[in-house]
N, C-alpha and C positions, 0 to 999 in steps of 0.2 A: 505494500499499500504506500503510496506517494501522497504527503500530506504537506498542503503549502500555507504558511503562515505569514502575517504582514506584522510588522513592528513600526511603532509601538502598536498594542493591541487596542482597537477602537473601543473596547467595552469589557466589563467584567464577563459577559457572556462569552466573548472571544477567548477569554483566558479559561473559562471553564470548558470550552471545546478542546483546548490544548491539553487540559488536565484529563479529560476523557480519552483523548487519543493515547496519552501516557498509560492510563490505566488498562485500557483495551489491548494495546501492545504488549504490556506485561502480561496479561491472562492469555494470551495468544501464543506468545513467543516459546512457552514452555513444550509446545508441540514440534517445534522444529520446522513447521512447514509455512511460517509467517514471517515476512520481514517488515519493518517499517522504515521509509525513507521519509527523512524531515527536509523541507526546502524552506528556507526563511528568506524573506526580501524585506528590507527597509528603507524609508523614504531619504534616509541620509547616508546609507551604505555604513552604517555603524557596525563593524564586525565586532567589537566587544559586546554589544547589546545582544547580537545573534548567539555569541559563546554563552552568555549568562542565560539566555533562554532555553538553550541545548540542554543545559544542566538540569533543567525539569524533567528531561526524558531519561529512561533507562539507558544505561550505558551500551547496550547492544544495539540501540537504534543507530541506523546509518544516516548520514547527511551527505549533502551535496557540497562541494567546495563553493565558498561563496560566489567566487568569480565565475563560476559556471551556471548559478541559478537564474540568470537572466533569460537563457535558452528555454529551459523547462516552464518558467513562469510565462513566458511569450506564447509557447506550445498550448499550455493550459488557461490562456486568455487571463492570467493572474497578474495583478499589479499592486503595489503597495497602496494600502488603504481597502483592499477588497476584503471580504469576509473567507475564513478559512474554508479551502476546498480540497478535496480528495480524490485520488484515482486509485481504484482497485484493479489490480493486473492479476490474471490467473496464472496457473502453472503453465499455459500454452502461451503465456505473453499476449494475451487477448485482453483487452479493457472491458471488466464487468460493468463498471459504472464510474461516472465522473460527476460528482455532485457536491452540495455543501456538506461539511463534516459535522452538522448538528445531529445528524442520524445516530453518529456514535454516542454523542452526549445523552441521547434519549433511550437508546437501547443497549448500549455496551456491546459485549460480543453475543448477546442474545439474538443481536439481528444480523450476525455475519451469515452469508456474505453481503448482506445489506442491499439485496436486490428487492425490486418491487414485489417480486413473488414471495419472497422470505418475509417481508414485512407485513404482506396481506395475510399470510399464515398466522403471524403473530397476533395481529389484530383481531382475526376471527377467533382464534383460541381464548384471547382474554376478553372479548365481548361475550363469549359464552360462559366464562368464569365469573363474571361480575354480580352475579347472584350468590356466590360463594358456597355453592351447593357440594356437601360431601367432600370439601377439601381436606387433605390430610397434611401434617407436617412434611411429608415426604414430597407430595404432589406440587406443595408450595414453592419448594427449593430445587427439586431434581425431576421435574418433569421432562419428557422427551424432547430434545434439541436436535438440530442437524448436524454440530459439531460437538466433539468430546471436550468442550473447556471445562475449566475447573468448576468443580461442584463443592459446596461446603458437605462435610460429612459427619463432622462432630462439632460439639459447642464447648466452650470453655466458661467457667465460673469466674467472675471477677475476683471474689473472696473464696478461695477455696475451703476457707474453714466452714462455710456453709455445706459442704459435701463433697462429693468426688470432682475432681478437677475438669474431667472431660466426660462426655456423654454421646453416644452416637444419635444423629437426629432420628433415625428410625423408631428408636425406644420411645420417643414422645407420641408416637401414634397411639399407644396404649395409655396415655395418661387421660384422667378424667376432665382436666381443666387446664387449658395451656393459654397464656397471655402472649401474643406475639406484639411486642412493643415496637413500633416504628418510630425511632427516635429521630425527629427532625430539628426540635429546638430544646429538648430536656425539660420543658415546662411541665409535662405530666409527671415527672419523676417523684416528686413529695407525695402526691396523692396515690401514685401506684405503689410507691414504698410503704406508705401506711396500710394500704388495702392487703399488700402481700404479708407484712408482718401480723395483720389481724387473722388472716387465714391461717397461717402457721401457729399462732397462738389457740386458735379454735379447733385445730386438727383437720382443716380443710384443705384438700389437695389444690394447689395453684401454683404452677411454674410460670416464671416469666422469662421470656427469651427476648433480649434487647438486640435489635437490628439497627446498625448505624445508617441514618439517612441524611447524608451532609449535602443536600440540594437546595436548601433556602439560601437565596443571597450568592449562590454559587461559592460557598466557603470552601477552603481547603480541607479534604478529606483527613489528611493526618492530624490537622490542628483541631479539627472537630473531634475526632474520636479522643484525642488527649483531654479536650476540654470535659467530654461525658465522662471519660474514665475517672477524672479527677473529682468529679461530682459524686460518683459512685463510691469512691474511696472515702470521700469525706464524710458521706453519710452512712459508711459501713454496710452498704447494700451487697447483699449475695443473691445475684441473678445470673442466668445463663446469658453468654454473650455470644453471637455470632460473629465470626472473624470478618472483617469487612471484604465483601465480594461485590464487585461495582454492578454486574449484570443482574445479580439477586436483589440488590437493593433498589435497582432501577425498575426491576419487574413488579415488586411489590408497590413501588410508587405509581406505577401505571395501572395497576390493579386497584389502587385507592383513587382513581380520577386525579393523579398527579398533585395530590395534596401535599403541602409543604408544611403542615401542623402536625404535631404528634398524634398517632393514631394507636389503638389498640385492637388488636384482631383477636377474638377468643374463639379458640378450637376446641370442640368437645366430640371426640371420636366417638364417644357412647351414644350422643344423641344425633351423630351425623349432620352437625351443622356448624357453620362458622359465622360468628357475630362480627360485622365489619365495622361497629361502633361502639366497641366497648369502653373507648374512653369517655363517651357521653354517659353511658350506663353509670359507671363508677363515680363521675363527678356528681352525678345528679342524685344516686340513690346508694352509692356506697356498698357497705357490706349486705344490706338489706337485698340486693340484686343478685347476689351470688347464686348460680355460677357467672354472672354477668352478661345475660343476653337478653335483648329486648323481647325476644319470643317468650321467655320465662317469664319476665315482668308483666307482660301483656297477658299471658295464661293466668297468673297469680291474681291481677286486678279483675279480670273477667270472673273469676271464680268467687272473688270477694263480692263483687256487685251482684252476681246471681244470688248470692246468700241473702241479700238485703230483700226484704219483704216491705209492702206498704204499711203493714201493720206494725213493723219494727221500725219504722220513721215516724209514724203519726201517733202512736200511743206513747204518751209520755207522762212517767210517773203514774198518777190515778187518774189521769184524762184519757180517755178512751173514745172520744168524740172529736168531730170536726163541726164546724158551723155553717148552716146554710143562711145564705145572706138574703134573707126574706123579711117580712116586715116583724115576724116574731124572733128572728134569730134563733131558730130551732137547733137543736143538738142532733146531729146525724152520727151514729155509731160507725166507728171506722169498719167493724166487723161487716157492716152492710154493703161496703164497696167490694167485698170479695165476690170474683167471678165477672167482674167488670173492668173494661179498658179504663185507665186513669191517667190523666196528665197531671204530674205535680210540678205546679209552677212556682219556681223559686224566684222571687223578684222583689223590686223595690216600687215604692209608691211615691208619687210626686213628678211634676211635668217632665223633669230632666230625664226620668228612667223609663218613660212610657213606650219605647219603640217595641220592645218584646210584648208588651200588651196590646199594642195597637196589631200586631201581627196575629197573635193568638186570637183576639176577638174578631179579625177578619176570618179567619179560617176555622173559627168554633163552629159556625152554623153549618158549613158544609160537612164537618166531621160528626157533627150532632145528627144531621139527616141521615147518613150512612150507618151511624150506630147509636141509637135512642138511648141506650143505657151508658154511654160514655160520661165520665164525670172529670170536672177539673177542680183540683185542690190547690189553693194558692197559700204558700208560706212566705210571710213578709219577712224581708231581711232587714228591714229599717223601721218597723212600726213600732209605736209605743203604747197604742192604745186602739180600741176598736174603730174609733172614729178617724183613724189614719187611713184606713184601708181605701179611701177616697173612691177613684174610679172602678176599683174591683167590684164594689158594693152594686154597680150598675148591671154586672153580669151574673146570669144564673149559677154561679160556682160556689163551691164550698171553700172556706178558709179555715186554716189551722189557728188555733185561739193564740192570740199574741203573747209570745214569751220569748224574749230575745235569747235565752239560754238554749231552749229548744230549737229555735231557727238556726243558731250556730251549729247544734249538734247535727242537725239534718244536713246541712250544708257540708260539713266536715266529712260525714259519712259519704257523700256523693263525691266530693272533690277531695280525695285523700292528700293530693300532692298539690293542689293549686288553692288560691284564696277563694274567698266567699264572692259568689257573682251569680247574676241571673241566667236561669237556663229553664228548659223544659225537660222534665224526666217521664219517660213513657213507660208505664207498668202494663202489661199484657193482662189478659184475663185470667192468667195463672198466677197473678200477684207478684210477678217477677219483672225486673228491669229489662226492658228491650232497647232503650236508647237514653243517654244522658245529655243528649243534645238535640233533642227532637225538633226544635225550632229550625234545623237546617231544612227538614222536608217542607216546612212552611215558606221559607225563605225561596226554596226552588218552586214554588207554587204546586207543591204536591202533598196536600194536607192528607190524602188516603194512605201515604206511606209513613205516617208518622210512627205506627207501631211495628215497622219494619225492624228485624233484629240487625241494628248497625253497631252493636256495643265494642267488638273487637277494632274496627276501624277508629272509632270515637276515642278509645283509650289510647291508641297509638298517637293519634293526633294531639291528646291531652299530655301524654308522656313524652312523645318523641318528634314533634311536629317539624322540627328544624333539620331533622335528620332523616335521610332516605332510607327506607325499610324494604329489603327484598321481600317479593310476595310470598316467597317460601317460608318467612317467619311469621305470616299472619294465620 
């Protein structure tokens, strides 16, 4: 491979490309069938700058005498100030390609020989893997490739006092919970360290494998590794660490949609799933989320909400009734709602909070016409006395007796992880929750779908709304 560079480098990106070329050549050179030839051109013919630049490359790299660089640069249409370009020549001395070298930056040797066909195969493979289904440690690191370039086989522990110094990657396929920490900044280290120590203290299996990802701001990989290692030593952290292999880190970077923030991928071979956003899980929910998958969190929350009944929410202390908002404010036993579809309206009263009230009152007549037994029960979140119910009294609805402690309890039962707010909770005629955000059906002008079972999607939106979730986890 012949690579042409211009000095001084136009940007940190160009410097990162040169760095990638150096790493790729090191990984390929061990097989003896690859040579790198570096051509450098400067605007001022500064030979000393060329020599300094060449010191960044392995000693086995070849270079063209500076006096002869002009002919090659002219042939490749390369001039000082141009972005780095390369030419790959095969064993038969035929040109495989002539293109920008940024392809080496993005793929490393995973893309070799960097032909459109090879890159298309990688893209297809990785698009099929973005759901992270049934990925094992071995397949993440060692899936089949076109050339036998270096593959990581074992991991080392930064502090051997925590256990054996090395372990084969294949052995992690039998672990019940493995966290693959893609370390781009180190910002997740304190949180992950605390979680790891808590798991160890509680006897819960959780192995952390740190993978160096020195791609943010094109930092020098060696300096980045030294900085992260010093943090691990300072905190006396005993994690498994994957020796830096450029193509492996770049593959994981691509699989994570080229994210340059810290990521935690949870691999659970027993459950045959990979959680691609473990960092969000541990930051928001800590140890409660063990084994740190969104699917498990959603399963638990669905189960919890399914166990809530209308009676368990509305019966409070000795009060087992709601109030009918008619002239006599009659008491309606909560038990009389059994077998009916019920909308529990958690809301505020007052002109600034009327939007949800307006939507429900508009759709109520249509829903009541379809289901004459339908009932709406209002739980006021900001009332102090019966007269505060205001416009709610104008509707043929039931209201929960005013009690701020009871209202807070109901709200916390529905929104375990969120604050108190207005919503419509749909209970089916079996007395179980079908939806905790039934107003969405009214917003979409489809009141008839209020009692559809949308609980899993709503819980996901509540817990992880800012993070994409593979469909296989729902």
